[in-house]
C-alpha positions, 0 to 999 in steps of 0.5 A: 549600251548596244541594242540587240537587233530584234529589240529595234523592231516593234509594231507596224506603222499603220501608214506602212502596212501591207498585205501580209498574206500576199507576202507569205505566199511570195516568200514561200515561193521565192525564198530558198529554205523558207519554212514549210507548213507555217503555223505562225507568220508575224511581221514587226517594223524596225523603228530605227532609221529614216529611209526605206521601211524595214520589217522583221519577218518571223516564220514559225513551223511548229517549234522551229522559227526562222527570221528574215528582214524585208526592205521596201519602198515607202508608199506615196509620192516619192522623188524619182530614183529615190528609195531604190531598193533594186540598187540596194539588192544589186550591191548586196548581192554582188558584195555577198557573193564575191567579196568578204565585205560583211553584208547580210545575204539577200534571197530575192527581189520583187519589183512587182508592186502588186504583191505588197504595194511597192517593190521590196527585197528579202534578206538575211536577219543578223542577230547581233548588236547595234550601237545607236549612240556613238558615245557608246555608253555603258561600254568599257573604254578599251572596248570603245576603242576596239569598236571604233577601230572595227567600224573604220576597218569595215568601211575600209573593206567596203572601199577595197571592193573591186567593182569591175571584178564583182559586176558593179562597174556600171553601178555609177560614174566615177569622174568627169561630170559637167555640173548643172547650175544652181539656178537650173536646179532652183527652177526645176519643178520635176521630182527627179534627181537627173539619175542622181543616185548613181553619180558621186563625183563631188561636183555633181554631188553638190548639185544633186544634194542642192537640188534635193534640198530645194525640192524638199523645202519651200512653201508647204514643205520644210523651211528653206535656210538661205545659209544653205544656198551660200554653202553650196557656192562655197563647196563648188569653189573648193572641189578637190583636184583629186575628184576630177582625176578619179583617184579616190573613186570606188564603191561608196556606201553613202550613209556609213555610220556606226548605227548602220552596222551590226556587231557580233553578239559578243565580239567587237567585230562587224558582221553586217553593214546595212542601209545601202540606199545611197550607195554608188560609185564615186569619191570614197573620202566623202564616205569617210568624212560622213562617218566622222560626223559624230565628232561634230554633231549629234545626228540622232533625232532623239536629241534636238541639239545638233552641235554636241558632237564629241569635239563640243561635249565631254569626250567619251573615254576610250573613243579615239580622237578624230585623227586617230580614227582617221589614221585607223581608216587610212592604215586599213585602206592604204590611203594617204593622209587627207590633210589638204582636202579634209575641210571640204569633205567635212563641210560637204558631209554636213551639207549633205546631212542637212539636205537629207534631214530636210527631206526627212522633214518634208516626208513627215509633212507629207505623211510618209516618213518611215521614222514616225513622229521623230521626223517632225524635228528633222528640219531643226536638225538640218539648220543646226548642221548648216550652222556647224558647217560654217563654223568648221569652214572658218577654222584655220586648221582642221587636221594635224599635218601628219597622222598620229603614230600607232605607238601614240594611239596604243599608249592612249589606250593603255592610259584609258584602261589603267585609269578606269579599271585598276588604277595602275600607274602606267610607268611603274609596271606594278599591279595594285588593286583598287580600293574596291577590289582590296575591300572585296579581297579583305572580305573574302580572306575573312570569309575563308578563315571564318567559314571555309578552312574550318569546314574543309575536314567535314567536306572531305569526310563526306566526300570519302563516305558512302554518302559522298554523292550527296551535298553537305547541308552546310554548303548551301548555308555558306552559299547563302552567306556569301550572297548576303556578303556580296561575294557571289558571282564575282567572276562575271566580266562587266561586258558579259553582264551588260550583254545579259541585261540587254538580251533579257530587258532590252528597252523594256523598263521593269526595274523590280525584276531587273534589280533582282537580276542585277544582284546575280551579275557580280560586282562588275569586275574586269578580268584583272580585278577578279584575278586578285580574288580568284587567287584567294578562292584557289587556296581551297578546293572547296571554296570556288563553288561556295561563291558560285565561281567554280568550274565548269559552271563559270565557263558554261555560264559565260557561254550563256552570257555571251551566246545565249538568247533570251529563252536560253538565258531564262531557262538555263542561265538564271538557275545557274546564277542563283546557284540552284543548279549545276552543269557539265561541259561535254566535249572530251571523247575517249576515242580521239585526241580531244585537245584538237576540237576538230577531232570530235566525233559525237554527232548532232543531227537535225530531225524535224524540230529536234536534234538527235545526239549520239556519242561518247563523252568522258571527263564531263566534270560536274555531271555526277553532282545531284544538282547538275541539270544542264550539259553543254554538248559539243558535236558535229552537225555538218561533216561537209562544212569547212573544218572549223564550221562542222561543230555545234554546241547544244544545251541538253537536260541531263535527264533526257532519255538516252543519256547514261552516266556510265561511271565516275572517273578518278584523278590520281585516285580522287573522284572529287565527289560530289562534283565528279568527272563522268563518262557519259553515253548519248544514244539517240538523245532528242533535244529541241532545235531551239537549244542550239547555241548561236546556230549550227557551225558555231561550236568552234567559235563558242569553244574559243569564246568560252576560253576567253575570260574563263581560260585564266581562272584556273591559272588564278586559282593555282596561284592561290593553291601555291600560296597555300602550299607556301604557307603550310610549308613554312609553318611546318618548317618552323614547328618540326625539328630534324637532326637537332634543329628546326627544318627552317634552319636547314640550308637546303630548306632556305634555298628551296623556299626562296626559289619557290617564292621567286617562281610564285611571284614571277608567275603571279605577275605573268597571270596578272599581265595576261588578265590585263591584256585580256581586258585591254587587247581582247582574247586574240591579241592576248593569246600568247601571254595567256598561253604562257600563263597556262604553262607557267602556273601549273608547273610552278604550283607543282614545284611549290606543292611538291616542295611542301609535300617534301617538307611534310614528309609522309604526311604530305602524300597522305589524305591528312593534309590538302597538299596531295589533292592540290597537287593532283589538281595542278597536275591535271590542269597541265592537260585539262586546261589545254596540253602544255604542248599546244600552249608552247606551240602558240607561244613559239608561232607568235615569236616566229611571226614577230621575227618575220615582221 
């Protein structure tokens, strides 16, 4: 499971403390945009990592808070040129200013040690996820594959930087070094690296790390291992020829691992690469090999066994093999397959890791290790790396002669997902629900037959009475029953539930509260698995809300699950998960074509600690419900920003002054009471600034994410609505006579019902395929198939329901059956779930892209 960035921060180590007031004065004067009139200024320290001490700064002005990150040199005696925060700042500034490499923005560098005791710099705080454990526990196999691929692509982006163009041409030397002898290194007593930080030739790097190892070991330091000295000799004799030519030279991160990158809070993409202390210019393949060490060793100090990498332990399902990971990198970076040099690069990386860990252990002995007590075991870890290096050197073959093909890699993904999620036979093409899903489906069907269908007429009577904007008392009773039977919040995807647990609990251990919260997070289903169940709910307009699986609440809860912070989740999401409140989504506007979200005109303007909202919205479904508490409002916060960065989303209490519900709207005469579809005016509505979701300019991103798993729910329910129409149609045909025989005996009916069944089954398979792709490939890659489903499902349902109404005659268009209401809902979804024209455009553009390939 990933850690939220902020979860890794704790109390400041007393040995690393400094003058916080001096820091505040400096930051106020030198950080652009730093809050004024500070009411609270706090500092915590990131415990993960063993290099430069890193701190989380939180500056609060009233209710407005902003976070920053500070990196500084450690106190005490250090090896010369080590812990060079000035170089970190230099490379981050260059990359952040001139490239698309994902790095945090840097604000200022302070080289004046009198401020807080050592040089430091301040950079942007990135709210996201950090995967400490490379095994990626509690992550779906498909997402493990995507995460690893994102890591390889991030490294390729670093290596693609043109150092001369971005001002880093002198950041280090790239080739042709003369090595120091190992004996010279051994005899050197000065704490210096002979300008080691800026040289990354393999030959010189061997000497550099050999020297660091010698300086970090011996009497009064970490124990020196003779095998390490033998490893130095082997490496010097096997320097790749390409090193002297500079063919693989460029920007090198120096410590690239999965726990040194920050992932987006909900998406499997890298938003920041951290810890550039060892960056330089040199042989980039050494960078690649170092990122692969988790295949051979466990480099975590929490685990003393250094030889339990992926290849020596149970290989986590979904994690790519080393050749697959390496092939992803080579493809992204345009590199040749390194079969001839790979043994050297891995052995060198293990050697280098051993030297680093010996240095960590030495700093622990001296009392200035930033990792605290965990560093006491670093010496043992270093010895295990040395042992693993020699075992690797003795292998006859370390890589296949050729990289695995893309087809092979994608086939492996399909197998991982099918085995773990839905138990589909990969070659059969037939979707078969697992035993778990089948049991839930059976329970759901029985619940519908025993409780939902018998109550439909009562619910409709109330909805057509003068009390139609009130809640039927039996609805709450049925919701309680659904909770007891384990049929509550079935829509919640596994990964969204995991993210909510991380945000609220992190590393805290409160099992009683967590167990209570877990009961609100559904059954841990994939989108495909939920498809079988959502279809059953779609057979009745009343059903989804009984199971807390109705729109727009599911979409709004998904937004909070994926993008909400801890306070937003506790205040707004938990009551929705409990079914105590309901919500509305305010995006569509009467004066613009809202299918294009960039047209939105509603303004959300910052005013001190608040945002002021002005605008008109309509078709805000759910806003008429007396239980509605929350509106998620989309509007524009910055008209000068790029087109898709102008929009933001904000959480609004529906009872806030300035909100006026003008009227309920009708759909073909149905007002869908007590749910309703409202037209709403926002006039100078003041909302706390902390209610903004994810940050200003993220509205379009959230809107797309909101249409991830939830975007198929309408399609799934439409399959159920059509199935209900089929059932009623056939029943009617077997009971009614016309022209001397049953309707079921007329050839026209037989032809129609057969065509309906064909269309329904085709569409069901398409919707299930879209759900499966959403699970396996993610929203972006499944986009075209999802668009197909969103066109096909409502049109199919309209055909089936129209035929069912025709079989029922006048009764079919009356309010005496559910058919007219189901038909009206299906017709509305050709607009409400995105216009057909938009989806058809998506499909067509995908086909055109294929032809160009």
